[in-house]
N, C-alpha and C positions, 0 to 999 in steps of 0.2 A: 504493500500500500504506500509506504513511504517513497519507494522508488518511483511509483506511478505519479505521486504528487510532485516529486522532484523533476520528473520528465515534463509534466504539464507546466510547472513553473519555469523551467528552462526554455520551453517552446514560447511561452508568453513573453519571457524576457527578450528572447531573440526577435519576436514580433515587434516589441516596443522599440528595440534598437534599430531594426530595419525601417520601421515606420518613421522614427525620428530622423534617420539618415535621409529618407526619401523627402521628408518635409523640408529639411535643411537644403537638400539639393535643389528642390523646386524653388525655394526662397532665393537661393544663390543665383539660379538661372533667371528668375524674375528680376532680381536686382541688376543683373548684367544687362538684361533687356531694357530696363528702365533707364539705366545709365547711358546705354547706347542711343536710345531714343532721345534722351535729353541732350546728348552731345550733338547729334545731327540737326535736331530742331533748333537748338541755340545757334549753331553755326549758320544755318540757312536764314534764320531770322535776322541775325546781325548783318549778314551780307545784303539781304534784301533791304534792310533799313538804311544802309549806307551805300547803296549801289551807285547812286549818282556821284557821290564824293569819291568813291573808288575809281569810277571811270575817269573822272577829272584828274585824279592823281596818276592814273595809268598813262593818260595823254601827256601830262606835265613831265613825267620822268622818262618818257620815250626819247631816244636819241636817233637822229637820222643822219647818215653820212652823205657826202656829195652825190652819191649815186642812187639815193633814195632807199637804201637798205635801213630797216628799222631795228633798233637794239633796245630790248626791254630789261637789261641786266639790273639797272637801278630799281626798276619797278618790282621785279621778282625778288631780288636780294639774295643773300647767301648766309642765313642764320645758322648757328650750331644746331645739331639735331638731338644731341644727348641732353637729357633732362638736367643733369648737374651742370653741364657746360652752359646751358641756356641761363640758368640762375646766376652763374658766375659772371657771364657777359652783361646781364641786365644790371646786376649790383655794381659792376665796374663802369657802367655807362658806355658800353660798347657801341660803336658806330653801326654795327650790324643790325641794330633795331631802330635806326633813326629815320628811315624813310621806306616807302613802298609797302609791300605786303607784310614784311616783318614788323614794321611800325604799327600797322593796323592790328596785327595779331596781338602785340603786347598791350597797346593802348585801349583796344576795344574788346577783343575776344578774351584775352587773359583777364582783363578787368571784370568781365561778366562772370567768368568762372570763379574768380576770387583768389586763386593761387595756382602756381605751376603744378603742384601736387594734385589738386582737384582736376585740373585740365587733363593731365595724363591718366588719371584714374578713369575718367569718363572715356578718354580716347582708347585706352586698353580694352574697356568694355565693348566699345564699338568694333574694335579689331576682332574680339572673340565672337561677336555676333555676325560680323561680316569678314570672314577670314581671308578672302581673296580680293584681288584688285586687277582690273583689266589694264595692264601696263602698255600704253601706246608706244612707248619708246622701244621696248624689246619685242613688241608685237605679240604678246601672249598673256595669259592669266597667270598670276603668281601670288604667293602668300603675302598678305598685308603685314608689314613689320611695324614695330613701334616707331622706328625712325622715319616712317613714311608720313608722319603727322603733317609736316610742312608741305610736302608734295600734294597731299590731300587737300589742305586748306587753300593752297595756291590754285589748285585745279578748280575748286568750287568758286573761287573769286573770279578766275578767268572766264569760266562758263557764264557767270552772271554778267560780266562786262560785255562779252561777245553777244549774248542773248539780248542785252539791252540795246546794243548797236543794231542788231538784226531786227528786233521788234519795233523799237521806237522810231527808226528811221526808214522803215519800209512803207509802201503805199497801203493805207488801211483798206480802201476799196476804190473801185474805178470812179464812182460818182464824186466822192470826196477828193480823189486825186485830181480829177478834171477841174473841180471847183477851186482847189488850191492852186493849180497851175495858172488858171485865169487870173487869180489875185496876185500871184507872183509876177506874172507878165505885166499886170497893171502897175505894180510897184516899180518894176524895172523901167518901164516907160517914163514914169515920173522922175526917177533918178537920172536917166539919160538926158531928159529934157533940161535938167538943171546942172549939167556938166560932169556927171559922175561916169566913170568907167565901170561897167557892170558885167559880172560874170556869174553864170549859174553853176551851182555845184551838181555833182552826179545825182541821179534820182535815188540811187541806193548808196549807202555809206557816206551820206552827207554830214554825219555827225551833228545833226540838229541845225545846220545852217543851209538856208535855201539859196541865198544869193550873197555875193561879196561885192561891195561897192568901194571903189578906190578913187582918191583924188589927192594929189601931192603926196604927203607922207601918211595919209589916213587909209586904213584898210578896215572897213566896217563889215562885220559879220551880221547878217540880217535873217531873221526868221519871220515868215509871213503867215498870219493866222486869220483865215476867213471863217470863223466859227460863230454860231448863234449865241453861245454862252461866254461869259467872261473867262479870260485865260488864267489858268492857275499856276502853281509852283513848277509843275513839270516842264513847261516851256522855258522857264527861267533857268532851270537846272541844265536843260539840253543846250541852250545857247551859250551858257557859261563854259560847258565842256567843249562845244564846237568852236568857240573863239580860240581856245588853246590849241585845238587840233589844226585849225586853219591859220594860226599865227596872226590873228587880227589885233588891231589896236583898240577896237570898241565892239560892243555887242548890243544889238538892238532887236526888239520884237515889235512888229507892226501888227496891230489887231483892229478888226472892225467892230469888235464887241466889248472892248475895254478889258480890265484886269481885276482880279480879286484883290482884296486888301492884303492878303497873305503874300500874293505874288509881288505886289508893290513893295512890301517890306523886304522880301528876299532879293528883289531886283536892286534895291538901294544898297544892300549890304554886299552884293556881288558886282556893283557898278554896271548894271545892265539898264539901258534906257528903254522905257516903254512909251510908244507913241501910236498915233493913228495914221492912216494913209495920207491925210491932208497935211500932216506935219513933215512929210518926206521932202517936200520942195525946199524946206528950210532946215535940212538935216544937220548942216554944219553948226547951226545955232544950238541945237539940242545936245550936241556932243561936246560943246565948248566947256 
């Protein structure tokens, strides 16, 4: 009888141990999944929230040689990849985190996570849940390593910038496109009649600039808006980035429907002039 009770007790004890192990294992997996989800959602949120500033910095840090070749080394940067080396570099005020994507990582992303330790804790969880990466450089799928954190962040930011260029500067639809072209042509005629040399930017990849008006040392980047509603912040952000891309001296938005108060405030801080089509004939006065 005692042996029987002992067997039952042993079986029960094993059951408890196994059950507790399974519960802990499930909790561990759940915690990993939550950390992974938190990591990617936070990264995507911060990139989305700052996408226009990121694009502007990407354009500002781009270098072009006399043959038109673009160099983004300053934008991409070259930060240390080891956790301890990163902390040492930041504490010592290393220049490797002073601009471009590394600067954004330290000042925005790292600030959101609270510490280097917490960032890498969430990142490792993401790696555990998503163990492979499609490496475009070597042309195959490989294991995602802890040291890939910067490649991953930089890739997400680059995708956002390229998508922004593709989405925001493409033709929305044929009707709006034709309407916009008519208004652009109207603005161009006004400028030409008043002594400006005017050039159209390409229909795609215009970086938010529709036409460029030049006279003497002035190179004005202009965005033309023939909308029914007041123009908001987005246009101001676009023309600010476009001015850098086209190396303009001034940035102007011409609207037939006015501007929101928020856009006016943003334009003032970014030195963007907001005018209507009738003010184009006296353009030099508005940029003085």
